ZAMARGU-7908 format. One record per residue (C-alpha): residue in three letters; x, y, z. Coordinates in pm, 1 decimal, always signed. Layout:
+-----+----------+----------+----------+
! res !       px !       py !       pz !
+-----+----------+----------+----------+
! ALA !        X !        Y !        Z !
...
+-----+----------+----------+----------+
END
This chain:
+-----+----------+----------+----------+
! res !       px !       py !       pz !
+-----+----------+----------+----------+
! MET !     -2.4 !     -0.3 !     -0.8 !
! PRO !   +121.3 !   +353.9 !    -71.2 !
! GLU !   +203.8 !   +601.9 !   +194.6 !
! THR !    +75.5 !   +956.7 !   +198.1 !
! THR !   +247.3 !  +1281.6 !   +299.8 !
! MET !   +129.1 !  +1641.7 !   +286.9 !
! VAL !   +357.4 !  +1859.8 !    +77.4 !
! VAL !   +376.1 !  +2244.1 !    +76.4 !
! ASP !   +523.2 !  +2397.4 !   -240.2 !
! ALA !   +685.0 !  +2734.9 !   -280.9 !
! SER !   +356.5 !  +2907.4 !   -345.8 !
! GLY !   +219.4 !  +2787.0 !    -10.8 !
! GLU !    -19.7 !  +2534.4 !   -170.7 !
! THR !    -55.0 !  +2206.7 !    +24.8 !
! LYS !   -131.6 !  +1879.1 !   -150.1 !
! PRO !   -137.8 !  +1514.2 !    -40.8 !
! ARG !   +124.2 !  +1314.4 !   -228.1 !
! THR !   +154.0 !   +935.8 !   -240.7 !
! PHE !   +458.3 !   +711.4 !   -257.8 !
! TYR !   +575.8 !   +356.9 !   -202.2 !
! VAL !   +865.5 !   +253.6 !    +23.5 !
! LEU !  +1024.5 !    -90.1 !    -25.0 !
! PRO !  +1292.7 !   -192.9 !   +241.2 !
! PRO !  +1515.1 !   -490.3 !   +175.1 !
! ALA !  +1376.1 !   -830.7 !   +245.0 !
! ASP !  +1622.6 !   -875.3 !   +527.6 !
! TYR !  +1579.9 !   -525.8 !   +670.4 !
! ASP !  +1756.8 !   -475.6 !  +1001.7 !
! PRO !  +1661.6 !   -160.8 !  +1200.8 !
! ASN !  +2016.6 !   -154.0 !  +1340.9 !
! THR !  +2171.2 !   -125.0 !   +993.5 !
! SER !  +2194.0 !   +199.3 !   +806.2 !
! TYR !  +2080.2 !   +165.6 !   +443.9 !
! ARG !  +2117.2 !   +350.6 !   +114.0 !
! LEU !  +1791.6 !   +531.3 !    +16.6 !
! VAL !  +1728.8 !   +509.0 !   -352.0 !
! PHE !  +1459.6 !   +705.7 !   -532.3 !
! GLY !  +1305.2 !   +569.1 !   -847.8 !
! TRP !  +1100.9 !   +808.5 !  -1071.1 !
! HIS !   +849.0 !   +697.0 !  -1334.5 !
! PHE !   +823.4 !   +829.4 !  -1686.6 !
! GLN !   +567.9 !  +1084.0 !  -1811.3 !
! GLY !   +229.9 !   +913.8 !  -1808.9 !
! GLY !   +355.7 !   +629.1 !  -1598.7 !
! SER !   +271.8 !   +557.8 !  -1239.5 !
! ALA !   +449.3 !   +460.7 !   -915.9 !
! SER !   +254.8 !   +139.2 !   -879.7 !
! ASP !   +356.2 !    +29.1 !  -1229.6 !
! LEU !   +715.5 !   +112.8 !  -1168.0 !
! VAL !   +712.2 !    -89.7 !   -839.2 !
! ALA !   +540.9 !   -385.3 !  -1009.9 !
! SER !   +795.1 !   -386.7 !  -1291.5 !
! GLY !  +1094.2 !   -391.4 !  -1064.2 !
! ILE !  +1207.9 !    -29.3 !  -1056.3 !
! TYR !  +1422.7 !    -64.1 !  -1376.4 !
! GLY !  +1558.1 !   -391.8 !  -1243.3 !
! ILE !  +1799.0 !   -216.0 !  -1004.9 !
! PRO !  +1673.7 !   -361.7 !   -669.7 !
! ALA !  +1740.1 !   -715.3 !   -793.6 !
! LEU !  +2102.7 !   -611.3 !   -849.4 !
! LEU !  +2133.3 !   -391.9 !   -546.7 !
! PRO !  +1903.2 !   -537.3 !   -285.4 !
! GLU !  +2063.5 !   -382.8 !    +23.9 !
! ALA !  +1884.6 !    -50.3 !     -9.9 !
! ILE !  +1557.6 !   +109.8 !    +78.6 !
! TYR !  +1367.0 !   +206.9 !   -243.8 !
! VAL !  +1118.6 !   +497.3 !   -264.3 !
! VAL !   +894.3 !   +548.9 !   -560.7 !
! GLY !   +679.4 !   +869.8 !   -570.0 !
! GLN !   +370.0 !   +932.6 !   -773.7 !
! GLY !   +380.1 !  +1223.6 !  -1015.2 !
! LEU !   +106.1 !  +1478.0 !  -1053.2 !
! PRO !    -95.1 !  +1515.8 !  -1377.4 !
! ASP !    +22.2 !  +1770.1 !  -1637.6 !
! GLY !   -200.5 !  +1976.8 !  -1857.9 !
! SER !   -284.6 !  +1673.9 !  -2059.4 !
! GLY !   -360.1 !  +1460.3 !  -1760.7 !
! LYS !    -35.1 !  +1254.1 !  -1774.7 !
! PRO !   +137.7 !  +1213.0 !  -1440.1 !
! GLY !   +492.6 !  +1343.5 !  -1437.5 !
! TRP !   +737.7 !  +1585.4 !  -1285.7 !
! GLU !   +680.8 !  +1939.6 !  -1388.6 !
! ASN !   +800.2 !  +2071.6 !  -1045.0 !
! ALA !   +564.1 !  +2368.2 !  -1069.3 !
! HIS !   +643.5 !  +2598.4 !   -770.2 !
! GLY !   +907.6 !  +2347.1 !   -664.4 !
! GLN !   +633.2 !  +2093.3 !   -575.1 !
! ASP !   +823.8 !  +1780.0 !   -674.4 !
! LEU !  +1147.5 !  +1880.9 !   -499.5 !
! ALA !   +939.5 !  +1963.7 !   -197.8 !
! PHE !   +784.8 !  +1611.6 !   -229.8 !
! THR !  +1135.2 !  +1462.8 !   -252.4 !
! ARG !  +1233.2 !  +1635.4 !    +78.2 !
! ALA !   +912.8 !  +1523.0 !   +242.1 !
! MET !   +976.3 !  +1151.8 !   +133.6 !
! ILE !  +1329.3 !  +1171.2 !   +273.7 !
! ALA !  +1203.6 !  +1302.5 !   +606.3 !
! TRP !   +937.5 !  +1028.1 !   +617.2 !
! SER !  +1188.5 !   +761.2 !   +532.4 !
! GLU !  +1436.6 !   +880.1 !   +796.2 !
! GLU !  +1158.2 !   +884.5 !  +1054.2 !
! ASN !  +1042.4 !   +529.3 !   +974.8 !
! PHE !  +1357.1 !   +344.4 !   +868.6 !
! CYS !  +1728.2 !   +337.9 !   +932.8 !
! VAL !  +1857.4 !   +554.9 !   +652.4 !
! ASP !  +2214.7 !   +659.0 !   +589.1 !
! PRO !  +2180.6 !  +1034.4 !   +504.8 !
! ALA !  +2516.1 !  +1025.3 !   +324.7 !
! ARG !  +2391.6 !   +766.7 !    +74.7 !
! ILE !  +2072.2 !   +899.0 !    -81.7 !
! MET !  +2052.9 !   +824.3 !   -454.1 !
! SER !  +1823.8 !   +885.3 !   -753.7 !
! THR !  +1738.2 !   +690.2 !  -1074.9 !
! GLY !  +1485.2 !   +719.5 !  -1354.7 !
! MET !  +1408.8 !   +701.5 !  -1728.8 !
! SER !  +1278.6 !   +979.7 !  -1953.6 !
! ALA !  +1084.0 !  +1224.3 !  -1726.0 !
! GLY !  +1224.9 !  +1016.8 !  -1438.4 !
! GLY !  +1565.0 !  +1085.4 !  -1577.5 !
! GLU !  +1485.9 !  +1452.2 !  -1598.4 !
! MET !  +1374.7 !  +1447.7 !  -1231.6 !
! SER !  +1708.3 !  +1277.9 !  -1140.9 !
! ASP !  +1892.9 !  +1545.6 !  -1327.8 !
! LEU !  +1700.5 !  +1818.4 !  -1152.5 !
! ILE !  +1786.8 !  +1652.1 !   -818.3 !
! GLY !  +2149.2 !  +1651.2 !   -925.2 !
! CYS !  +2123.8 !  +2015.5 !  -1009.6 !
! GLU !  +1929.5 !  +2147.6 !   -706.1 !
! MET !  +1991.6 !  +1893.5 !   -435.5 !
! PRO !  +2346.3 !  +1768.9 !   -480.7 !
! ASP !  +2414.0 !  +1860.9 !   -116.9 !
! VAL !  +2152.1 !  +1599.1 !     -9.7 !
! PHE !  +2195.0 !  +1326.4 !   -271.4 !
! ARG !  +2512.4 !  +1126.6 !   -311.5 !
! ALA !  +2463.0 !  +1006.5 !   -661.5 !
! VAL !  +2229.9 !   +991.5 !   -957.3 !
! GLY !  +2210.8 !   +719.2 !  -1224.6 !
! LEU !  +1961.0 !   +783.2 !  -1508.2 !
! MET !  +1854.1 !   +715.5 !  -1863.9 !
! SER !  +1745.1 !   +959.1 !  -2131.4 !
! GLY !  +1722.4 !  +1261.6 !  -1903.7 !
! SER !  +1767.0 !  +1634.3 !  -1958.0 !
! LEU !  +1869.4 !  +1946.1 !  -1776.0 !
! ALA !  +1754.9 !  +2180.1 !  -2056.6 !
! GLY !  +1635.3 !  +2514.9 !  -1913.0 !
! TYR !  +1848.8 !  +2481.1 !  -1604.2 !
! GLY !  +2221.4 !  +2549.1 !  -1548.5 !
! PRO !  +2454.0 !  +2735.0 !  -1319.6 !
! SER !  +2194.1 !  +2994.7 !  -1231.5 !
! TYR !  +1963.0 !  +2726.8 !  -1089.0 !
! CYS !  +2208.8 !  +2458.6 !   -981.5 !
! VAL !  +2376.8 !  +2433.4 !   -641.3 !
! SER !  +2753.8 !  +2439.3 !   -672.2 !
! HIS !  +2823.5 !  +2102.5 !   -495.9 !
! PRO !  +2976.0 !  +1780.7 !   -631.2 !
! ILE !  +2756.5 !  +1474.0 !   -700.0 !
! ALA !  +2841.2 !  +1135.7 !   -850.9 !
! ALA !  +2667.1 !  +1086.3 !  -1179.1 !
! TRP !  +2608.7 !   +799.9 !  -1427.6 !
! LEU !  +2407.8 !   +886.5 !  -1738.7 !
! THR !  +2312.3 !   +718.1 !  -2069.3 !
! HIS !  +2126.6 !   +838.2 !  -2376.1 !
! GLY !  +2059.3 !   +713.0 !  -2724.4 !
! THR !  +2204.8 !   +921.2 !  -3005.4 !
! ALA !  +1879.6 !   +867.4 !  -3208.4 !
! ASP !  +1636.9 !   +946.8 !  -2927.8 !
! PRO !  +1335.0 !  +1105.6 !  -3097.0 !
! LEU !  +1168.9 !  +1229.8 !  -2775.4 !
! ILE !  +1451.6 !  +1385.7 !  -2580.4 !
! ASP !  +1745.8 !  +1477.5 !  -2794.4 !
! ILE !  +2083.1 !  +1360.8 !  -2669.6 !
! SER !  +2199.8 !  +1725.2 !  -2662.5 !
! PHE !  +1963.0 !  +1780.2 !  -2370.2 !
! GLY !  +2109.3 !  +1491.7 !  -2182.5 !
! LYS !  +2455.1 !  +1627.4 !  -2247.0 !
! THR !  +2357.2 !  +1952.5 !  -2066.1 !
! ALA !  +2333.3 !  +1746.0 !  -1751.4 !
! VAL !  +2666.3 !  +1571.7 !  -1811.5 !
! ASP !  +2836.5 !  +1916.6 !  -1870.1 !
! GLN !  +2679.7 !  +2047.9 !  -1538.1 !
! PHE !  +2801.0 !  +1750.8 !  -1338.0 !
! VAL !  +3149.2 !  +1769.3 !  -1496.7 !
! LEU !  +3165.1 !  +2132.3 !  -1389.7 !
! ASP !  +3040.9 !  +2060.6 !  -1038.7 !
! ASP !  +3280.9 !  +1769.8 !   -987.8 !
! GLY !  +3590.2 !  +1958.6 !  -1107.3 !
! CYS !  +3646.0 !  +1715.1 !  -1395.5 !
! ALA !  +3862.6 !  +1756.3 !  -1703.3 !
! THR !  +3713.5 !  +1749.1 !  -2051.7 !
! THR !  +3915.9 !  +1441.9 !  -2137.6 !
! THR !  +3774.5 !  +1088.7 !  -2084.9 !
! THR !  +3890.0 !   +732.7 !  -2033.0 !
! VAL !  +3716.1 !   +419.1 !  -2154.0 !
! PRO !  +3684.1 !   +199.2 !  -1850.2 !
! ASP !  +3532.5 !   -104.8 !  -2039.2 !
! PRO !  +3569.2 !   -145.3 !  -2417.5 !
! THR !  +3266.3 !   -372.0 !  -2430.3 !
! LEU !  +3033.5 !    -78.6 !  -2321.0 !
! PRO !  +2975.5 !   +260.4 !  -2482.7 !
! CYS !  +3076.0 !   +446.1 !  -2167.1 !
! VAL !  +3346.8 !   +697.8 !  -2078.1 !
! SER !  +3461.3 !   +817.5 !  -1737.9 !
! TYR !  +3565.1 !  +1181.8 !  -1718.5 !
! ASP !  +3921.3 !  +1233.2 !  -1607.8 !
! GLY !  +4030.2 !  +1445.7 !  -1302.2 !
! CYS !  +3698.3 !  +1440.4 !  -1123.4 !
! ASP !  +3684.2 !  +1469.5 !   -744.5 !
! PRO !  +3775.0 !  +1111.1 !   -652.7 !
! GLU !  +3446.3 !  +1072.9 !   -446.9 !
! HIS !  +3230.1 !  +1206.2 !   -729.4 !
! PRO !  +3295.3 !  +1032.1 !  -1068.1 !
! VAL !  +3098.3 !  +1117.1 !  -1379.7 !
! VAL !  +3024.1 !   +837.3 !  -1630.5 !
! TRP !  +2858.2 !   +907.4 !  -1966.6 !
! CYS !  +2724.2 !   +633.9 !  -2195.1 !
! PRO !  +2595.1 !   +762.3 !  -2530.0 !
! VAL !  +2455.3 !   +469.5 !  -2735.0 !
! SER !  +2499.9 !   +502.9 !  -3098.4 !
! GLY !  +2176.9 !   +468.1 !  -3309.5 !
! GLU !  +1963.6 !   +392.0 !  -3002.4 !
! GLY !  +1623.5 !   +557.0 !  -2946.2 !
! HIS !  +1421.2 !   +634.9 !  -2643.2 !
! VAL !  +1472.1 !   +297.7 !  -2465.0 !
! ILE !  +1643.9 !   +151.1 !  -2156.5 !
! PRO !  +1980.4 !    +15.5 !  -2268.0 !
! SER !  +2038.8 !   -347.9 !  -2177.8 !
! PHE !  +2348.7 !   -260.3 !  -1975.7 !
! ALA !  +2187.4 !    +25.0 !  -1783.8 !
! PRO !  +2038.8 !   -153.7 !  -1473.4 !
! ALA !  +2369.1 !   -329.9 !  -1398.3 !
! GLY !  +2562.8 !    -12.3 !  -1474.7 !
! ILE !  +2351.9 !   +195.3 !  -1234.2 !
! ALA !  +2357.5 !    -70.8 !   -964.0 !
! ALA !  +2727.7 !   -109.9 !   -979.1 !
! PHE !  +2780.5 !   +263.8 !   -977.3 !
! PHE !  +2553.3 !   +311.0 !   -669.6 !
! SER !  +2728.9 !    +14.9 !   -500.6 !
! GLN !  +3049.9 !   +217.2 !   -484.5 !
! PHE !  +2902.9 !   +453.2 !   -224.5 !
+-----+----------+----------+----------+
END
């Protein structure tokens, strides 16, 4: 069953918001756990994301508490993450507070993942809440319309992938997020290929605690790459 919390946005409007919390099967209240947020795509739902396995990441990284929020309808009635008046970032903070009150959460290991609009939400978190989140790992996101004037100057570990032929969110929008995280993490513009079997590069010279990995997939569209769940799970497991 979903939980409910009241969220006040920057305009002062209060709305009830629903979310799911999934602790590990062997949850121990005396152990401090990662808190991983999963965000659904535009028109999706929290319940469907939970039912489908949250992008397959919990199966690969089971020792974490997963939180999945329900987006609000946009103008066309599709649930998503428009963040009007900061409502979705306020929702995020409320879910963190609820989770810390009800479970043993490691506040230094809060992470975010998502695809499409869920990737955009993860990028936004990386931009505006890097002092709260340890890492983001996302697919086909965007930080278009944001940048240094919005983003908090604070390092955050980031793993991102995007198809070069994505017809819905152009890869250039995904690269805006990469560039922002490279800037925030003090990285060089040069890269290293950590695994020649994958289309990923690691940026050189980053703050050692805050790597940036970028995986552009040649010819791929708006889909989840087969290697992404394992890549994100492995990336998060470092922290």
